[in-house]
N, C-alpha and C positions, 0 to 999 in steps of 0.2 A: 504494500500500500504506500502511496505517496500523498503528501499533503502540500497544498499551496494556498496562499491568500490571494483573493481577487477583489476587484471593485467594479461593479456594474453601475454606471452613472446615468445612462439614458435608456430609453425603450429600445433604440437601435442596438445598443450594446447587449441587452438581454436577448434580443432576437438572434443576433450574430453568435452569441455564446451558445445558445441552445442548438443552433445549426451545427456548430463545431462539435459539441459534446454528443449530439445524436449520432454522429458517425462512429463513435467508439463502440466496440463490441463487448465492453465491460462496464461495470457499474461505476457511476460517479455521483457522489452526494454533495450538496451544498448545505452548509451549516451556518446558522446565524443564532447566536446565543444557545438556547436549548432546543431549537427547532432544526430538524434536518429534512431535506426534501431531495427528490431525484433531480439532479442537475440537468437532465434532459427534458424536464417539464417546465414549459413557460409559465403555466398557471402556478406551479409550485414555487418557482422563483419569485413571482410577483407577490406571493404570500409572505415573503421574508422582508426584513428591514434592509432595504437596499441603500440606506443612507450611511451604512458602515460596511467595512470589508467583510466578505464571506470567506469561510474556510472550505476548501474543496478536499474531499477524500476521494482519491482515485484508486480503485481496487484492482490494480494490475501492476506487475513488475515491469511490463513492457509498454510503458506509456509515454516515452520520450516524444513521440510525434504529437500527441495530444498536448503535452506540456508546452511544446514549442508553439503550437497553434494558439494556445491561450496566453502566451507571454505578454501580449499587449494589455491584458486585463490584470496582470499580476501587480501586487503591491508588496513592498519589502517590510 
């Protein structure tokens, strides 16, 4: 499993993020506080607090392509 922090600031960011994560053949969860949703679900993402960074749990050891594709959303 790999973790990364991301920030989705616009509706366009959320749509693009879901398009990218939907291509993954493994599970990806987005976590905000104590809530976790499927990161491939646009409705799930809009139910989270998008005003602060989200934590992504990527459930694969071979996820370098996904991490690279999501790099523009990453926060340090």
